[in-house]
C-alpha positions in Angstrom: 1.8 -38.3 -2.3 -0.5 -36.9 -0.1 -3.5 -35.6 -2.3 -4.6 -32.7 -0.3 -1.1 -31.1 0.0 -0.5 -31.1 -3.6 -3.4 -29.5 -4.4 -2.5 -26.9 -2.1 0.4 -26.5 -4.1 -1.7 -26.1 -6.7 -3.2 -23.7 -5.8 -0.6 -21.9 -4.3 1.1 -21.7 -7.6 -2.2 -20.5 -9.6 -2.6 -17.3 -6.9 1.5 -16.2 -6.3 2.4 -17.2 -10.2 5.6 -17.8 -9.0 7.5 -20.9 -7.9 9.5 -19.7 -4.7 7.0 -17.7 -3.4 3.8 -20.3 -4.0 6.9 -22.7 -2.3 6.9 -19.7 1.0 3.3 -19.6 1.5 3.0 -23.2 1.7 6.2 -23.7 4.4 8.5 -25.9 1.8 11.4 -25.7 -0.3 10.6 -25.3 -4.1 12.6 -28.3 -4.8 9.9 -30.1 -2.6 7.0 -27.7 -4.3 8.5 -28.9 -7.8 8.9 -32.7 -6.8 5.2 -32.9 -5.8 3.8 -31.2 -8.5 6.0 -33.7 -10.8 4.1 -36.4 -8.7 0.8 -35.0 -9.6 1.5 -34.9 -13.0 2.4 -38.4 -12.5 -0.7 -38.8 -11.1 -3.0 -37.6 -13.7 -1.1 -38.6 -16.9 0.0 -34.6 -17.7 1.6 -31.4 -17.7 0.1 -29.3 -15.3 2.6 -26.5 -15.9 4.8 -24.8 -18.1 8.2 -24.4 -17.4 11.5 -22.8 -19.2 13.0 -22.0 -15.7 10.2 -20.3 -14.6 6.7 -20.5 -13.9 4.9 -19.2 -17.3 1.2 -20.3 -16.0 -1.3 -23.6 -16.4 -0.8 -25.9 -19.4 -5.0 -26.2 -20.3 -4.8 -29.7 -18.4 -3.4 -27.4 -15.8 -6.2 -25.0 -15.3 -8.7 -27.8 -14.9 -6.9 -29.6 -12.4 -6.5 -26.3 -10.7 -10.1 -25.4 -10.5 -10.7 -29.3 -9.4 -8.0 -28.8 -6.4 -10.0 -25.1 -5.5 -13.4 -27.0 -5.7 -12.2 -30.5 -3.2 -10.5 -27.5 -0.8 -13.0 -26.0 -0.7 -15.3 -28.7 0.2 -12.8 -30.0 2.7 -13.1 -26.1 4.2 -16.5 -27.0 4.7 -16.4 -30.0 6.2 -13.7 -28.9 8.9 -15.2 -25.9 9.6 -18.3 -27.6 10.1 -16.3 -29.8 12.9 -14.6 -27.4 14.2 -17.5 -24.5 14.7 -20.9 -25.0 17.6 -23.7 -22.7 17.4 -22.3 -19.0 17.3 -18.7 -19.7 17.5 -17.7 -20.3 13.7 -14.3 -20.8 13.3 -11.8 -21.2 10.8 -10.3 -18.7 7.9 -11.6 -16.2 5.5 -10.9 -15.2 2.3 -12.0 -11.6 1.7 -10.9 -9.3 -1.6 -11.3 -5.5 -2.2 -10.5 -3.2 -4.6 -8.2 -0.7 -3.9 -10.4 2.2 -3.3 -11.9 0.3 -0.5 -9.3 -1.4 1.8 -9.7 0.9 4.2 -13.3 -0.2 5.2 -12.9 -4.0 4.6 -9.4 -3.6 7.2 -12.0 -2.2 10.0 -14.4 -4.9 8.3 -12.0 -7.4 8.8 -10.5 -6.4 12.1 -14.4 -5.8 14.1 -15.8 -9.3 12.7 -12.9 -11.0 14.2 -13.4 -9.1 17.4 -16.4 -9.9 17.4 -15.7 -13.6 15.9 -12.3 -14.6 17.6 -12.1 -18.4 16.1 -12.4 -16.5 12.4 -9.0 -15.4 10.9 -9.8 -12.8 8.1 -7.3 -13.3 5.5 -7.6 -9.5 3.3 -5.9 -9.0 -0.1 -5.9 -5.9 -2.8 -7.5 -7.2 -5.9 -8.8 -5.5 -9.3 -11.6 -5.8 -9.7 -11.2 -7.9 -12.3 -9.2 -10.1 -10.1 -12.0 -10.1 -7.2 -14.7 -11.1 -9.6 -12.3 -14.3 -11.3 -11.7 -14.8 -7.6 -15.6 -15.5 -6.3 -15.6 -17.5 -9.6 -12.9 -19.6 -9.1 -13.3 -20.4 -4.8 -10.0 -18.4 -4.3 -11.3 -15.7 -1.8 -15.2 -16.5 -0.1 -16.2 -12.8 -0.6 -15.3 -9.4 -1.7 -15.8 -5.5 -1.0 -16.3 -3.2 -4.5 -17.9 -1.4 -7.3 -21.4 -3.3 -7.7 -22.3 -1.9 -10.3 -20.4 -3.0 -12.9 -21.8 -5.1 -15.6 -22.9 -8.5 -14.6 -22.9 -8.0 -11.4 -26.4 -7.5 -10.3 -28.0 -10.9 -10.8 -28.6 -14.7 -9.6 -24.3 -15.0 -9.6 -23.7 -12.8 -7.2 -25.1 -12.3 -4.0 -24.8 -8.7 -3.0 -24.7 -6.5 0.0 -25.4 -2.6 -0.3 -22.6 -1.4 2.5 -22.1 2.4 1.5 -22.6 5.5 -1.2 -18.7 6.3 -2.7 -18.5 9.7 -2.9 -15.3 12.0 -4.6 -12.5 14.4 -3.3 -10.5 16.7 -4.9 -6.8 16.5 -2.6 -4.9 19.1 -2.6 -2.4 21.4 -0.1 -4.0 24.7 1.2 -3.0 28.2 0.4 -2.6 28.6 3.8 -0.6 27.2 6.6 -0.4 23.7 7.7 -2.8 23.1 10.6 -3.3 19.9 12.9 -6.0 18.1 10.9 -7.1 17.6 7.1 -9.3 20.6 6.0 -12.1 20.1 4.3 -12.6 22.5 1.8 -15.5 24.4 -0.1 -17.0 22.3 -3.3 -15.0 22.5 -6.2 -16.8 21.4 -9.9 -15.2 18.7 -11.7 -14.5 21.7 -14.9 -12.2 23.5 -12.2 -10.4 20.0 -11.3 -9.5 19.4 -14.7 -7.5 22.6 -15.4 -5.1 21.3 -12.4 -2.3 19.3 -12.8 -3.6 15.9 -11.2 -2.1 12.7 -10.6 -4.5 9.9 -11.2 -4.9 6.2 -11.1 -4.1 4.1 -14.3 -7.0 3.6 -16.9 -6.9 -0.3 -15.9 -8.4 0.6 -12.1 -12.4 0.9 -12.6 -11.8 3.9 -10.0 -10.1 6.1 -12.9 -13.3 4.7 -15.3 -15.2 6.6 -12.4 -13.4 9.5 -12.1 -13.1 9.8 -16.3 -17.2 9.8 -16.5 -17.2 12.2 -13.9 -15.2 14.3 -15.9 -16.9 13.4 -19.8 -20.2 14.8 -18.0 -18.9 18.1 -17.2 -17.9 18.3 -20.2 -13.8 17.7 -19.7 -11.3 14.9 -21.1 -8.3 15.4 -18.3 -4.8 14.3 -19.2 -2.7 13.5 -16.1 0.9 14.9 -15.1 1.5 11.9 -13.8 -0.3 8.1 -13.3 0.1 5.4 -10.4 -1.7 2.0 -9.6 -1.2 2.7 -6.3 -3.9 4.7 -3.8 -1.2 5.2 -1.2 1.1 7.5 -4.3 -2.2 8.9 -4.9 -1.8 11.0 -1.6 2.0 11.2 -1.4 2.4 12.6 -4.8 -0.1 15.8 -3.2 2.0 15.8 -0.1 5.4 16.4 -1.8 4.7 17.0 -5.7 2.8 20.2 -6.6 0.3 18.2 -7.9 -3.4 17.4 -7.2 -5.7 14.1 -6.7 -9.0 12.3 -6.6 -9.9 10.0 -4.3 -13.2 8.7 -2.6 -14.0 9.6 1.0 -12.6 6.0 2.0 -9.2 7.1 1.2 -9.2 10.4 2.6 -11.3 9.4 5.6 -7.8 7.5 6.1 -5.4 10.5 6.0 -7.7 12.9 8.0 -4.3 13.6 10.8 -2.6 15.3 7.6 -2.7 19.0 7.7 -0.6 19.7 5.2 -3.7 18.5 2.9 -6.7 19.3 2.0 -10.0 18.2 0.9 -12.8 19.3 -1.6 -16.1 17.4 -2.6 -16.0 17.3 -6.3 -19.8 18.3 -7.6 -21.1 19.0 -11.3 -21.7 16.3 -11.4 -21.9 14.6 -8.0 -20.4 11.1 -8.9 -21.6 8.6 -6.4 -20.7 5.2 -6.7 -22.4 2.1 -4.5 -20.3 -0.6 -2.8 -21.0 -3.6 -1.3 -20.2 -6.5 -0.6 -20.8 -9.6 -2.9 -20.3 -13.5 -2.7 -21.5 -16.3 -5.6 -25.3 -17.2 -5.1 -24.2 -21.0 -4.1 -26.6 -21.5 -1.0 -23.7 -23.2 0.7 -22.0 -20.3 2.7 -19.3 -21.7 5.5 -19.7 -20.9 9.0 -17.0 -18.4 8.7 -19.0 -17.1 5.5 -22.1 -16.9 7.5 -20.9 -15.2 10.5 -19.3 -12.3 8.1 -22.5 -11.6 5.9 -24.8 -11.2 8.9 -21.9 -8.5 10.4 -22.5 -7.2 6.9 -26.1 -6.3 7.3 -25.2 -5.2 10.7 -26.7 -1.6 11.2 -24.4 -0.4 13.4 -21.6 -1.5 10.7 -23.4 -0.1 8.3 -23.2 3.1 10.1 -20.0 2.5 11.0 -18.7 2.3 7.2 -20.8 5.0 6.5 -19.3 7.5 8.5 -15.8 6.5 7.6 -16.4 7.3 4.2 -18.8 10.2 4.2 -16.8 12.9 5.2 -19.5 15.8 3.5 -21.3 14.5 6.6 -19.4 15.5 9.0 
């Protein structure tokens, strides 16, 4: 039994929650993955996985083995990057998590980081706010981009690198003819937006909490006519339906070429949310993470991120 490979299979199963998808991610057959897990169970003398034909999660002992596997593989990654990297030329994977509303900024960051350091291989994943926090703690991601003001995020547990301030826009179809690019409309109050048929993110999404809070400050309680957990679906529902939506500037910036749409800044109140990178305060970042943190602090990058997210400044 190859212990490192078996531990990787445990980690992959935790990530994908599915035997076949985990096997595909590891480049082996499903039977090969299952046999390796059984061998690992024999090695530790305990059951790791709950099985009834499909993956049903880890046993309590399996959760302990998963956390141990993450720590061992993380130390292995640090060692390999130290051996392969030279000064100014980091090499290795960098796992980045990002909440859905900031994915356009995270994608730009990842691409520009890779262009600056060709030896870095960013792996960017869209994750919910609770999942990025869990991912940082269990070492399944190296850094994340998201809402820094969620409870418990500032403090000794996470190191925060502030990036930009997220502002919000009402997305609608303009009354007049379509233009060559997205139209920027006059400011709209949250109270007026509350009277429109809205497609909003589902309640478990943290962005929806921000939107609900802004409506509450305006003295309104909104019942949307449509809900989705997909930020892409928000824009498409406005394009092809009769609904309006509320998007942060980073997402509105992605659809600038859509002349069928209009984005209007939302005011009264002006809702602002701090977005930043977060890492664990471990004191032992990898070579790739060190390079990413340095780039995240670069003033040119921060200006670029701000310009891509704040349409009200254009």
